Backbone as a ProteinNet text record, in pm:
[ID]
protein_1_A
[PRIMARY]
MHFPRLNLDEIEISPIEKGGSDRKFYRIHCAADRRLILVRYNLEREENRHYVQIAQFLDGHGIRVPKIYFHDPVEGLIWIEDLGERDLHSYQHESWLVRRAFYESALDEIIKLHALPESVCVEMREHLPAEFNAALYRWEQKYFCENCLGRYYKVSQSKCKELAALPGLREIAKHLAGLPRVLVHRDFQSQNIIIQNGQANLIDFQGMRPGLAEYDLASLLYDPYVHLTESERAELITYYRDGRDKSGVTCSEDFDSKLRLCAMQRLMQALGAYAFLGLVKGHKNFLQYIPRAVRSLRDTVAKIDNLEPFGSVLAEL
[TERTIARY]
-2677.8	-2784.9	-2743.7	-2623.4	-2580.6	-2513.3	-2469.7	-2403.1	-2467.1	-2592.1	-2668.1	-2609.4	-2524.1	-2470.7	-2354.7	-2305.2	-2192.3	-2240.6	-2156.7	-2186.8	-2134.3	-2223.8	-2184.2	-2093	-2106.3	-2025.1	-1878.1	-1849.6	-1710.8	-1642.4	-1715.3	-1659.8	-1565.7	-1447.3	-1352	-1319.6	-1316.5	-1289.9	-1165.5	-1072.3	-950.9	-920.5	-887	-857.5	-725.7	-718.8	-595.5	-538.4	-425.6	-361.6	-257.7	-289.8	-198	-228.1	-121.9	-138.5	-199	-221.6	-274.3	-413.3	-486.1	-619.6	-718.2	-823.6	-930	-1031.7	-1009.2	-1096.7	-1047.7	-1138.3	-1104.3	-1120.4	-1024.2	-1025.4	-1028.1	-1107.6	-1117.1	-1109.5	-1028.8	-1024.1	-1122.9	-1216.2	-1319.4	-1290.1	-1256	-1234.7	-1369.1	-1425.9	-1558.8	-1550.4	-1443	-1419.5	-1272.7	-1227.9	-1085.8	-1039.1	-1127.9	-1087.5	-1155.1	-1217	-1285.5	-1265.5	-1221.4	-1201.1	-1256.9	-1294.6	-1342.1	-1270.7	-1272.2	-1227.7	-1348.3	-1368.3	-1473.5	-1408.3	-1456.6	-1405.8	-1514.5	-1479.2	-1571.5	-1513	-1587.9	-1531.9	-1610.1	-1543.2	-1600.2	-1694.8	-1822.5	-1922.9	-1902.3	-1833.8	-1816.9	-1706.8	-1619.4	-1509.7	-1554.1	-1557.9	-1616	-1554.3	-1420.3	-1356.9	-1386	-1413	-1444.7	-1572.9	-1664.9	-1794.5	-1786.4	-1675.6	-1663.3	-1574.7	-1529.7	-1439.1	-1498.9	-1625.6	-1689.3	-1699.6	-1742.9	-1754.6	-1618.8	-1513.8	-1380.8	-1332.9	-1356	-1314.4	-1382	-1510.1	-1582.9	-1536.7	-1503.4	-1450.4	-1316.8	-1226.9	-1094.7	-1107.5	-1189.8	-1211.1	-1268.8	-1359.2	-1420.7	-1324.3	-1211.1	-1109.4	-986.1	-1006.2	-901.7	-786.5	-805	-700.6	-729.6	-630.8	-653.5	-672.5	-791.6	-827.8	-916.9	-938.1	-1028	-1170.6	-1237.2	-1376.8	-1466.4	-1572	-1668	-1779.6	-1800.8	-1907.5	-2038.3	-2027.2	-2148.2	-2109.4	-2197.5	-2174.2	-2298.9	-2279.5	-2387.9	-2353.1	-2399.2	-2360.1	-2421	-2529.9	-2591.7	-2505.1	-2452.9	-2368.1	-2220.2	-2184.6	-2043.7	-1963.6	-2018.1	-1952.7	-1936.1	-1819.8	-1794.7	-1732.2	-1788.7	-1729.6	-1654.9	-1525.4	-1446.6	-1364.2	-1310.8	-1227.8	-1100.4	-1060.3	-934.5	-825	-732.2	-624.1	-500.9	-509.2	-396.5	-322.3	-218.9	-148.1	-14	28.6	161.3	154.3	196.1	206.9	349.2	370.4	502.1	608.3	570.7	662.8	717.7	636.4	678	787.3	814.3	919.8	1049.6	1061.2	1173.1	1310.1	1315.1	1444.3	1474.6	1384.5	1411.1	1512.9	1563.6	1659.4	1591.3	1671.2	1616.2	1547.6	1596.4	1535.1	1388.8	1362.4	1225.3	1144.7	1201.3	1127.9	1099.8	1193.6	1175.6	1050.2	1026	906.4	779.6	777.5	660.2	643.8	755.9	750	700.4	748.4	705.6	556.5	506.9	364.7	283.9	334.3	266.6	266	378	385.2	291.1	275.2	180.2	39.6	1.8	-132.6	-147.9	-46.5	-59.6	-53.5	18.8	22.1	-117.3	-191.4	-329.9	-412.6	-394.2	-468.8	-427.7	-296.8	-246.9	-283.3	-308.8	-337.3	-485.1	-571.7	-714.4	-740.4	-815.7	-842.9	-933.8	-926.1	-1005.5	-1154.8	-1197.9	-1340.7	-1392.4	-1305.2	-1342.1	-1341	-1246.4	-1229.9	-1342.1	-1405.5	-1510.7	-1621.8	-1654.5	-1764.2	-1739	-1611.7	-1578.4	-1565.4	-1577.5	-1546.7	-1624.2	-1751.9	-1833.4	-1793.6	-1719.1	-1681.2	-1538.2	-1467.8	-1326.6	-1305.2	-1200.2	-1163.6	-1113.1	-1082.9	-1033.1	-905.4	-894.7	-777.2	-651.7	-536.9	-411.1	-405.3	-407.7	-392.3	-285.9	-262.5	-157.4	-184.4	-312	-346.9	-311.9	-333	-302.3	-150.8	-76	70	122.8	64.3	106.8	69.8	-46.5	-85.6	17.7	63.9	165.2	291.5	332.7	453.9	437	323.4	299.1	278.9	217.7	197.1	332.2	430.2	565.6	628.6	620.3	683.5	623.6	492.6	425.8	452.2	438.7	445.1	584.1	654.8	787.1	890.8	901.4	999.7	959.1	832.9	788.5	770.5	685.8	655.4	771.1	830.6	929.9	1069.4	1113.7	1250	1257.5	1142.5	1136.6	1194.7	1183.3	1222.8	1122.3	1169.1	1081.8	967.3	857.5	739.7	769.8	847.1	880.6	965.4	1059.1	1143.8	1060.1	967.6	880.9	797.4	742	661.9	748.5	869.1	962	993.6	1017.5	1047.3	925.9	809.3	687.2	656	702.3	673.4	780	878.3	984.9	925.8	968	918.4	941.9	1054.1	1085.5	979.8	931.2	827.2	694.6	662.4	540	543.1	658	671.3	656.3	710.5	697.9	551.1	478.5	336.1	258.9	288.5	221.4	255.7	383.2	428.9	363.7	366.4	308.3	158.3	92.4	-53	-92.5	0.9	-29.7	-6.5	40.4	71.3	-51.1	-59.2	-174.4	-186.6	-309.9	-333.8	-389.7	-367.7	-430.4	-487.3	-555.8	-600.4	-481.3	-465	-355.4	-411.3	-338.1	-377.5	-371	-266.4	-241.1	-159.7	-164.1	-85.6	-26.4	41.3	93.4	228.3	224	345.8	335.3	445.1	459	353.6	301.1	202.4	61.7	46.2	-83.8	-84.8	9.3	16.8	21.6	-85.4	-93.5	-49.1	39.8	88.2	12	-60.5	-136.3	-103.8	-52.9	-13.2	85.6	176.4	279.7	234.3	107.6	50.6	20.4	43.5	16.9	-129.3	-185.7	-322.3	-318.2	-395.7	-395.3	-502.9	-467.9	-565.9	-551.3	-635.5	-629.3	-629.8	-717.1	-721.4	-831.1	-892.3	-1004.5	-963.5	-832.2	-784.3	-756.8	-793.6	-769.8	-827.7	-752.8	-796.5	-712.4	-749.2	-663.4	-534.5	-422.2	-292.3	-186.2	-62.4	49.5	91.8	110.9	155.2	286.1	372.1	502.1	487.8	376.9	354.5	338.2	259.2	244.6	377.9	450.8	579.2	675.4	678.8	764.8	723.5	592.3	543.6	599.8	615.3	667.5	820.6	884.4	1031	1102.6	1036	1096.6	1021.4	962.8	885.8	976.5	954	1040.3	1029.3	925.9	910.1	1013.6	1071.2	1168.3	1287.5	1396.5	1515.5	1536.6	1542.9	1578.1	1711.5	1799.3	1926	1900.9	1998.6	1984.5	1968.9	2042.6	2034.1	1897	1842.9	1710	1604.5	1618.7	1523.8	1531	1651.7	1669.5	1605.8	1619.2	1557.7	1406.3	1348	1202.7	1152.6	1230.3	1193.7	1192.3	1294.5	1300.3	1180.7	1147.7	1034.9	904.5	888.6	766.7	757.2	866.4	864.7	834.9	895.1	867.4	720	665.5	525	431.5	464.8	383.1	387.2	505.2	518.1	426.5	426.3	343.5	194.2	160	18.7	-25	70.1	36.3	61.8	124.7	154	303.8	372.9	516.4	542.4	631.8	666	730.1	698.2	747.6	896.5	956.5	1100.4	1138.5	1045	1074.5	1034.8	1025.3	984.8	1072.5	1205.3	1296.2	1277.3	1257.6	1237	1106	999.6	869.7	878.3	948	961.5	1034.3	1136.4	1213.6	1125.4	1048.8	962.5	851	796.8	692	748.3	873.2	936.4	949.4	987.5	996.5	860.9	757.1	622.9	576.5	596	549.7	623.1	752	829.3	788.9	758.9	712.3	577.3	489.9	359.3	375.4	459.6	480.2	541.3	640	705	608.7	524.4	423.4	328.8	290.7	198.9	264.6	390	457.7	464.6	500.2	512.1	375.4	274.5	139.8	82.7	93.5	40.9	116.1	248.2	329.7	314.7	308.4	310.2	171.6	78.5	-56.1	-152.8	-146.5	-239.6	-187.8	-61.6	-9.2	39.8	49.4	100.6	253.4	323.2	466.8	549.4	495.3	573.1	607.2	531.1	559	686.6	724.4	839.8	970.5	978	1101.6	1138.1	1038.8	1063.9	1108	1106.3	1140.7	1285.9	1386	1524.8	1551	1502.4	1524.6	1456.8	1334.1	1261	1329.2	1384.9	1455.6	1580.8	1651.2	1769.8	1730.6	1621.5	1574.7	1533.6	1463.9	1420.7	1541.9	1640.1	1761.8	1832.5	1846.9	1913.6	1834.5	1703	1616.8	1620.4	1607.2	1605.6	1739.5	1849.1	1982.6	1993.6	1906.1	1909.8	1807.1	1739.5	1636.5	1685.2	1670.7	1717.8	1630.4	1690.5	1621	1562.5	1619.1	1572.1	1686.3	1788.7	1906.1	1872.6	1786	1753.3	1687.6	1603.5	1536.4	1637.9	1728	1831.6	1922.5	1951	2038.5	1974.9	1844.3	1773.6	1772.4	1745.4	1745.2	1882.2	1989	2124.2	2156.4	2087.4	2113.6	2031.3	1931	1841.9	1915
-919.7	-835.1	-687.7	-662.8	-524.8	-462.8	-548	-499.1	-565.9	-531.8	-603.7	-590.4	-489.8	-471.7	-567.6	-633.9	-724.6	-854.9	-908.3	-1035.9	-1149.7	-1227.7	-1334	-1436.4	-1453.5	-1553.5	-1514.8	-1386.4	-1339.1	-1322.3	-1343.9	-1316.6	-1428.3	-1386.9	-1479.9	-1428.1	-1517.5	-1478.4	-1551.7	-1476.4	-1538.4	-1480.2	-1565.7	-1516.3	-1439.3	-1340.8	-1264.7	-1310.2	-1378.3	-1429.7	-1329.6	-1255.5	-1151.3	-1114.7	-1098.8	-1048.8	-1149.8	-1103.7	-1191.9	-1154.1	-1083.5	-1036.6	-1152.5	-1132	-1232.4	-1209.6	-1107	-1081.9	-1161.5	-1188	-1257.9	-1160.9	-1164.5	-1074.1	-1154.8	-1107.3	-1173.8	-1069.2	-1098.6	-1012	-1068.1	-982.7	-1022.5	-958.8	-1040.7	-993.3	-996	-877.1	-868.6	-866.5	-810.6	-798.6	-764.9	-755.3	-729.5	-600.3	-502.1	-371.3	-333	-429.6	-394	-501.1	-453.4	-544.8	-482.2	-568.4	-525.3	-608.2	-558.8	-638.2	-663.3	-788	-822.4	-853.8	-788.2	-810.1	-878.7	-989.1	-1057.1	-1045.6	-985.6	-961.2	-1031	-1042.2	-1107.2	-1009.5	-1042.9	-953.8	-932.2	-1025.2	-1016.4	-919	-884.1	-793.3	-649.7	-571.4	-438.3	-349.3	-344	-248.6	-280.6	-406.5	-442.5	-375.1	-353.8	-298.2	-149.7	-85	59.3	93.1	-8.4	14.5	111.8	91.6	172.6	318.6	342.2	480.1	551.1	477.6	537.3	565.8	471.6	491.4	614.2	630	744.9	875.1	869.4	986.9	1030.5	934.8	966	1020.6	955.4	1000.6	1142.7	1170.7	1302.3	1412.9	1375.3	1474.2	1467.1	1409.8	1413.4	1318.7	1218.1	1118.6	998.6	955	851.7	713.5	659.4	526	461.1	328.6	264.7	316.8	334.6	377.4	259.7	288.8	186.5	180.5	62	45.6	-1	-92.8	-143.5	-210.4	-195.9	-256.3	-332.9	-458	-540.4	-574.4	-490	-510.1	-635.8	-685.1	-806.1	-928.2	-935.4	-1047.6	-1024.3	-899.3	-867.8	-868.3	-805.2	-800.5	-655.9	-625.9	-492.3	-508.8	-439.8	-437	-304.5	-309.7	-186.8	-180.2	-62.5	-37.8	-121.9	-176.9	-251.7	-155.8	-127.1	-33	-102	-232.1	-305.1	-387.7	-455	-551.4	-501.2	-380.2	-332.7	-246.6	-301.7	-220.9	-167.2	-81.2	-20.5	-127	-230	-339.1	-405.3	-414.9	-484.8	-410.1	-286.1	-207.2	-205.5	-291.2	-282.5	-300.7	-366.2	-387.9	-284.2	-187.8	-79.5	17.9	105.5	205.2	301.1	366.5	461.9	577.8	613.1	720.3	688	562.7	519.3	510.3	443.6	420.7	550.6	642.9	767.6	841.8	844.8	913.5	848.7	715.1	645.8	669.8	667.3	694.9	837.1	929.9	1068.8	1084.1	1011.3	1014.4	957.9	852	793.6	892.3	961	1059.8	1176.9	1215	1321.8	1285.3	1158.2	1114.4	1111.3	1061.8	1051	1188.8	1282.1	1419.4	1481.7	1451.9	1501.4	1451.3	1325.6	1268	1334.8	1346.8	1404.3	1551.8	1618.9	1762.6	1794	1692.4	1718.1	1778.2	1887.2	1950.6	1864.3	1884.7	1805	1819.3	1937.2	1959.3	1866.2	1832.5	1740.2	1595.8	1566.5	1428.8	1385	1481	1447.9	1365.8	1396.1	1326.9	1177.8	1135.9	995	915.8	981.1	917.2	787	785.8	666.3	547.9	574.1	467.1	418.2	473.5	441.1	353.5	269.5	191.2	284	226.7	305.6	379	502.8	583.3	524.7	569.2	529.5	591.2	506.6	552.2	466	488.5	414.2	264.4	226.8	83.9	18	89.3	31.4	19	120.3	110.9	-2.8	-19.2	-128.2	-263.3	-269.5	-394.1	-431.9	-334.2	-362.6	-418.7	-362.1	-408.2	-552.3	-580.5	-715.1	-817.2	-772.2	-857.4	-905.2	-816.1	-850.1	-950.3	-919.7	-1007.1	-1147.8	-1154.7	-1285.4	-1366.4	-1302.3	-1377.5	-1386.5	-1273.2	-1278.5	-1338.2	-1281.2	-1334.4	-1473.1	-1487.7	-1613.7	-1725.9	-1703.9	-1811.1	-1838.9	-1732.5	-1750.5	-1776.7	-1693.1	-1707.3	-1794.3	-1842.2	-1933.8	-1873.2	-1741.5	-1677.3	-1720	-1746.2	-1797.8	-1701.8	-1757.9	-1677.1	-1574.8	-1614.9	-1522.3	-1405.8	-1435.1	-1329.2	-1235.4	-1290.2	-1207.2	-1112.2	-1162.9	-1078.5	-970.6	-1007.8	-911.3	-797.4	-832.2	-729.7	-641.9	-704.5	-627.9	-528.8	-559.6	-474.1	-367.2	-356.6	-257.4	-116.6	-40.9	96.3	183.1	160.9	240.1	224.4	101.8	77.5	140.3	130.6	192.6	343.8	403.6	549	593.3	514.3	547.2	544	441.3	431.1	551	587	700.8	831.8	847.7	970.4	986.7	882.2	890	915.1	855	871	1013.7	1088.7	1224.8	1330.5	1289.9	1385.3	1410.2	1527.8	1559.5	1459.5	1424.5	1321.9	1380.8	1306.5	1333	1199.4	1198.5	1070.8	999.8	872.3	793.7	669.6	622.2	502.6	378.7	366.3	257.3	141.7	123.4	15.9	66.2	178.2	249.1	189.6	76.4	8.3	-26.6	-73.6	-84.6	-171.9	-273.4	-360.6	-301.5	-191.6	-124.6	5.3	16.3	132.6	80.8	102.5	57.1	169.9	137.1	235.5	218.3	321.9	320.3	447.5	429.7	544.4	636.3	574	650	717.9	699.6	765.7	663	703.1	614.3	620.7	504.4	493.1	411	450	381.3	273.2	158	51.8	4.3	-86.4	-147	-42.6	53.9	166.4	152.4	33.2	17.8	31.7	28.7	48.6	194.6	286	429.1	475.3	561.5	608.8	730.1	802.4	910.4	854	911.6	867.1	968.7	925.2	1014.4	1000	1114.2	1112.9	1036.8	1047	979.8	828	775.1	629.4	583.7	658.1	624.7	635.7	743.4	763.3	649.9	611	500.4	369.4	350.4	227.8	212.6	324.2	321	315.8	395.9	407.6	290.2	221.4	105.3	-22.1	-21.5	-133.5	-255.8	-365.5	-484	-552.9	-521.6	-585.9	-537.7	-420.2	-364.9	-310	-288.6	-231.7	-89.9	3.9	142.1	173.7	238.2	279.7	400.3	431.9	548.3	676.4	687	809.7	820	707.4	707.7	746.7	690.3	723.1	872	924.8	1066.9	1156.3	1118.2	1196.1	1200.8	1086.3	1079.5	1155.4	1153.4	1231.6	1380.1	1424.8	1565.7	1600.2	1510.6	1534.5	1544.6	1455.1	1457	1586.5	1625.7	1747	1869.9	1876.4	1988.8	1988.7	1869	1858	1901	1867.1	1910.8	2062.4	2119.7	2266	2331.8	2275.6	2331.8	2316.1	2214.3	2193.3	2282.9	2358.7	2453.9	2404.4	2285.6	2230.1	2202.7	2280.4	2260.9	2148.3	2059	1948.4	2004.9	1946.2	1994.2	1966.1	2031.5	2017	1874.9	1803.1	1665.7	1562.1	1606	1517.3	1392.6	1410.6	1296	1196.9	1249.1	1161.9	1085.1	1153.3	1086.6	980.4	1011.9	915.5	790.1	808.6	694.8	607.1	670.7	594.9	524.5	592.6	530.7	414.8	429.7	319.9	196.7	218.9	106.8	39.6	120.8	65.6	-11.4	49	-13.4	-145	-147.5	-269.5	-379	-341.4	-440.2	-497.7	-410.6	-456.8	-550.5	-510.4	-591	-726.9	-727.6	-853.3	-946.3	-889.5	-970.4	-1032.2	-951.5	-1000.1	-1107.6	-1087.6	-1186.9	-1322.6	-1320.1	-1445.3	-1511.1	-1429.2	-1483.6	-1542.6	-1464.7	-1512	-1635.3	-1634.9	-1744.9	-1873.2	-1860.4	-1978.4	-2022.5	-1929.3	-1964.8	-1980.8	-1888.8	-1890.4	-1971	-2013.1	-2097.3	-2024.3	-1890.4	-1813.7	-1802	-1908.5	-1918.8	-1811.8	-1757	-1659.8	-1535.6	-1506.4	-1388.1	-1404.8	-1528	-1552	-1502.4	-1495.8	-1453.4	-1307.9	-1227.5	-1085.4	-1056.2	-1157.2	-1134.5	-1091.2	-1156.8	-1114.4	-967.9	-923.5	-783.8	-687.5	-721.8	-635	-629.8	-742.4	-745.3	-657.8	-662.3	-575.8	-428.7	-392.4	-253.6	-215	-305.4	-277.4	-263	-350.2	-344.5	-210.1	-166.4	-38.8	78.6	69.1	177.4	186.4	74.3	70.9	117.9	91.9	133.8	284.8	358.6	505.6	565	478.9	524.8	503.6	605.3	597.7	504	449.2	370.3	238.9	185.4	56.2	-45.1	-27.9	-116.3	-264.8	-304.5	-448	-502.9	-420.5	-460.8	-473.6	-375.3	-378.3	-498.8	-538.8	-654.4	-783.4	-798.2	-916.6	-918.5	-802.5	-794.2	-829.2	-788.3	-814.4	-964.2	-1040.5	-1184.6	-1267.2	-1208.3	-1286.6	-1338.6
-1858.8	-1806.2	-1799.7	-1751.5	-1729.6	-1851.5	-1942.5	-2063.9	-2185.1	-2214.8	-2319.3	-2459.3	-2482.6	-2618.1	-2648.4	-2546	-2568.3	-2631.5	-2716.9	-2782.8	-2695.5	-2638.2	-2546.7	-2612.1	-2743	-2812.7	-2817.7	-2801	-2811.4	-2676.1	-2567.5	-2434.9	-2389.3	-2341.2	-2279.7	-2139.8	-2043.3	-1904.8	-1855.1	-1799	-1745.1	-1607.5	-1510.7	-1375.6	-1372.3	-1285.1	-1263.7	-1130.8	-1136.7	-1015.5	-969.3	-863.1	-818.4	-674.2	-593.5	-457.9	-362.2	-238.9	-135.1	-90.7	-175	-140.2	-131.8	-49.3	-44.5	-155.7	-238.1	-353.3	-474.4	-567.3	-691	-807.6	-899.7	-1014.2	-1143.9	-1239.7	-1369.1	-1480.1	-1579.4	-1698.3	-1799.6	-1844.5	-1939.3	-2074.3	-2173.6	-2310.5	-2381.9	-2405.1	-2466.2	-2617.7	-2667.8	-2812.1	-2828.3	-2951.7	-2976.5	-2910.6	-2900.9	-2851.3	-2720.6	-2652.5	-2528.6	-2422.6	-2302.8	-2191.3	-2063.7	-1972.1	-1840.6	-1734.5	-1611.7	-1498.1	-1409.6	-1372	-1276.7	-1142.8	-1038.9	-903.5	-821.6	-760.7	-669.2	-529	-438.3	-305.6	-194.8	-81.8	36.5	106.3	110.4	168.6	318.6	383.9	528.2	568.5	474.8	507.9	482.9	587.8	583.8	477	470.2	379.2	232.4	199.4	60.8	12.2	104.1	65.4	30.2	64.7	41.8	-78.2	-151	-263.6	-365	-398.4	-502.6	-459.5	-336.3	-287.9	-287.8	-248.1	-245.2	-387.1	-479.4	-618.9	-678.2	-651.9	-706	-641.5	-513.8	-443.6	-504.3	-523.2	-579.5	-721	-802.3	-939.3	-941.2	-849.7	-842.6	-806.9	-745.8	-708.6	-798.6	-917.7	-1019.3	-997.7	-913.3	-888.9	-977.9	-1054.9	-1155.7	-1092.5	-1112.7	-1063.7	-1169.6	-1164.2	-1262	-1247.9	-1359.7	-1357.7	-1319	-1245.5	-1204.9	-1308.5	-1367	-1465	-1400.7	-1305.4	-1241.6	-1110.6	-1010.5	-879.3	-836.3	-799	-746.7	-601.4	-505.4	-365.1	-302.9	-358.7	-304.3	-333.1	-455.8	-495.8	-465.3	-434.4	-409.8	-538.9	-643.5	-774.6	-820.7	-876.8	-931.6	-1069.9	-1169.8	-1303.4	-1316.2	-1344.1	-1348.8	-1477.9	-1502.2	-1619	-1612.7	-1725.1	-1735.3	-1780.9	-1692.6	-1723.1	-1781.9	-1801.7	-1859.3	-1756.4	-1802.8	-1718.6	-1667.3	-1706	-1667.2	-1542	-1430.3	-1309.8	-1297.1	-1199.4	-1181	-1153.9	-1082.6	-1051.4	-1177.1	-1281.8	-1404.4	-1479.8	-1441.7	-1507.1	-1426.1	-1325.6	-1232.4	-1298.4	-1414.3	-1480.1	-1588.3	-1604.8	-1700.6	-1641.6	-1726.4	-1678.5	-1581	-1497.9	-1403.1	-1476	-1592.8	-1671.5	-1701.6	-1736.1	-1765.3	-1636.7	-1535.7	-1411	-1336.5	-1341.1	-1266.3	-1311.1	-1441.8	-1493.5	-1438.4	-1427.7	-1376.3	-1225.5	-1153.5	-1009.7	-983.8	-1063.5	-1045.9	-1075.4	-1175.2	-1205.7	-1088.1	-1027.4	-910.9	-794.3	-774.6	-666.4	-691.9	-818.4	-852.1	-804	-822.8	-783.4	-631.9	-562.4	-416.6	-352	-413.8	-362.1	-369	-476	-486.1	-368.2	-331.9	-219.4	-88.9	-67.3	57.5	72.8	-38.9	-34.5	-13	-12.7	4.9	143.5	150.6	280.5	367.3	496.9	590.9	563.7	520.4	493.9	384.7	288.7	181.1	232	318.5	366.5	459.7	526.5	622.9	558.2	433.3	365.8	348.1	356.2	335	464.3	576.8	704	726.2	689.7	714.1	626.6	519.6	427.6	451.1	549.9	569.5	692.3	688.7	807	917.5	1032.3	1145.7	1106.6	1153.6	1121.7	1186.5	1138.7	1200.5	1340.4	1442.1	1579.6	1647	1773.9	1843.1	1840.5	1851.5	1851.6	1718.5	1607.8	1477.1	1456.8	1498.3	1488.3	1575.9	1694.2	1781.6	1719.1	1652.5	1586.7	1480.9	1401.7	1299.1	1361.9	1474.1	1542.9	1591.9	1652	1705.8	1593.5	1483.9	1365.8	1312.7	1309.5	1266.7	1363.2	1492.6	1591.4	1588.5	1578.5	1580.7	1454.4	1338.6	1212.8	1152.9	1142.2	1081	1176	1297.1	1391.9	1441.3	1481.6	1540.2	1440.1	1339.2	1243.5	1147.9	1093.4	987.3	1043.4	1138.3	1190.6	1315.7	1364.1	1479	1606.8	1621.9	1746.8	1853.6	1974.5	2079.6	2110.5	2157.7	2187.8	2296.7	2395.8	2504.4	2453.7	2362.3	2306.2	2219.6	2143.3	2059.4	2144	2254.3	2342.9	2407.2	2442.4	2503.2	2406.6	2280	2179.5	2152.7	2140.5	2112.8	2223.8	2345.1	2460.8	2484.1	2396.2	2414.3	2428	2529.5	2546.6	2422.9	2353.8	2235.4	2126.9	2106.8	2006.2	2049.8	2177.8	2228.7	2207.7	2235.3	2221.9	2076.4	1983.7	1841	1798.7	1841.4	1808.3	1863.5	1986.9	2050.4	1980.2	1945.7	1879.4	1742.4	1659.4	1525	1531.3	1630.3	1642.1	1680.1	1736	1778.9	1673	1554.5	1447.9	1359.1	1294.8	1207.8	1093	1058.5	957.4	828.1	720.2	591	542.5	429.8	373.2	310.1	340.2	282.5	213.8	115	39	126.2	206.8	302.2	243.3	109.2	48.1	-83.6	-74.8	-191.8	-232.2	-303.1	-347.2	-495	-552.4	-698.1	-765.4	-697.8	-760.2	-755.8	-684.6	-677.5	-757.3	-851.1	-939.2	-1082.8	-1158.3	-1297.2	-1389.4	-1482.3	-1578.9	-1709.1	-1748.7	-1873.3	-1951	-2073.6	-2156.7	-2083.6	-2009.2	-1940	-1812.6	-1774.2	-1656.9	-1547.9	-1423.4	-1310.6	-1269.2	-1236.3	-1185.9	-1056.9	-957.5	-829.1	-825.5	-768.5	-745.7	-601	-557.7	-424.3	-313.4	-325	-232.2	-127.1	-116.1	-24.3	122.1	150	287.2	319.6	230.1	251	384.7	454.7	586.4	626.9	730.8	779.4	839.6	801	850.8	813.7	810.4	779.7	634.1	568.7	429.3	414.5	514.7	509.5	506.6	556.9	552.9	408.6	330.4	188	115.9	143.2	76.5	110.8	237.4	279.9	212.6	193.6	129.7	-10.9	-81	-217.6	-219.6	-135.3	-141.2	-75.6	16.7	83.1	45.6	-72.2	-124.3	-144.8	-70.9	-85.1	-221.2	-299.3	-429.3	-530.9	-508.9	-603.9	-526.9	-599.5	-536.5	-586.4	-492.3	-523.6	-457.2	-530.1	-469.7	-379.9	-296.3	-207.7	-288.1	-398.3	-479.1	-547.9	-594.4	-656.2	-553.4	-434.4	-327.5	-293.2	-287	-254.3	-360.7	-486.4	-595	-579.1	-544	-531.7	-408.5	-302.5	-183.1	-217.1	-290	-330.7	-419.4	-512.2	-602.7	-522.9	-426.8	-344.7	-264.9	-200.9	-119.5	-204	-322.5	-413.4	-454.6	-479.6	-518.5	-407.5	-283.9	-171	-157.4	-178.2	-172.8	-276.1	-397.4	-504.7	-474.8	-397.5	-363.5	-248.1	-194.5	-88.4	51.6	65.3	197.4	207.3	288	304.8	404.5	371.2	461.7	588.6	702.4	831.2	847.9	947.2	971.3	1011.3	1072.7	1116.1	1010.7	884.5	774.9	768.4	771.4	758.7	872.6	994.2	1109.5	1095.8	1054.4	1035.9	927.4	819.1	709.8	758.1	838.6	891.2	981.7	1069.8	1160.2	1083.1	982.8	900.2	818.1	772.8	698.4	787.7	914	1008	1023.9	1045.3	1063.7	941.4	825.3	701	675.4	697.9	675.2	773.5	897	994	950.4	902.5	854.6	735.5	640	519.4	553.9	641.5	678.7	752.1	837.8	904.1	802.8	701.8	598.3	512.8	472.6	388.7	459.5	588.3	662.8	682.7	713.8	735.2	605.8	496.5	368.2	319.1	339.5	290.7	370.8	503.5	589.5	635.3	646.6	693.7	577.3	481.9	369.2	250	255.4	148.4	24.7	29.7	-83.9	-70.8	-104	-78.7	-150.7	-259.6	-336.6	-254.2	-149.5	-68.1	15.3	42.6	129.3	68.4	-64.7	-130.9	-100.8	-57.8	-34.5	109	194.1	334.7	354	293.7	317.4	282.2	166.4	126.7	224.5	265	357.2	494	538.1	666.9	660.8	549.4	535.2	543.1	475.8	480	621.3	690.5	827.1	919.1	901.7	983.3	966.2	841.2	813.2	870.2	864.4	912.9	1064.7	1132.2	1278.5	1335.2	1264.6	1311.2	1323.9	1255.6	1258.7	1354.6	1432.9	1526.3	1669.6	1753	1892.4	1975.9	2079.3	2181.9	2131.3	2022.6	1972.2	1961.6	2046.9	2037.9	2052.7	2149.4	2158.3	2032.3	1971	1846.6	1735.1	1726.7	1623.4	1636.8	1759.9	1784.3	1732.4	1752.3	1703.3	1551.6	1491.1	1344.3	1286.6	1353.8	1305.6	1305.6	1390.9	1401	1303.4	1239.7	1153.6	1031
[MASK]
+++++++++++++++++++++++++++++++++++++++++++++++++++++++++++++++++++++++++++++++++++++++++++++++++++++++++++++++++++++++++++++++++++++++++++++++++++++++++++++++++++++++++++++++++++++++++++++++++++++++++++++++++++++++++++++++++++++++++++++++++++++++++++++++++++++++++++++++++++++++++++++++++++++++++++++++++++++++++++++

């Protein structure tokens, strides 16, 4: 109906099995040289309904994302551009020379998002989920304690509640919530960055909201799906900071501290998700990433003041 020029006899449809989303993805081969992606989403989940508006907003501001061909909001169907099957994660075994160029391309795109002025962002407010506030940071902390510590590591419920209530964690949530916000992707990691013709493209951005730029950066640099060395991470931090300077926004003096706190938050969120998806939703493949993420969280928390009880528990896992 929506693509009458396509020959139905030549169409092949294959599911794309990836991630823990409640959405379903299908690659549609229309002809030898033409492909589409069909997205079927859950109408009951609020953020799914805003994917198209966010995609068009990002595209309108020069940020590389899949083009929207057609949207059927009644059926919960979106036909979008197929950017290919190679995400940043799929290059994890290439040399750093190859990977660095792709990471830098991804950072170029996220810098464009972080540099958008507030006057531009206001127009998207009605289409975005709740901004990062103290309640959301606290939710990430409790999500980790309940699912990763409780479900996966079998830490007692009383101990989990005790850790979640640590004053140090409350103060971090309050502190981060009080800092100036920009638009952030919210899930800026290697599997949500598609590489096409050597250029990075962002996907899975329906969780975009006002937050801290350092949260996105931490999501990429402390991504449990891939391993980055300290020197590689340092190179990318320098590249990001230089890019922000060129965009007209100099990173603040407490950049390193914010990045560390955001890395802690992001890793707690990711670990909570891996345990929940693996043990509750049955996506067992997520469980393999827990040990690496716990090591990163342990190393990060060791450099943060007033979290000694939390660090002690992490050291015992």
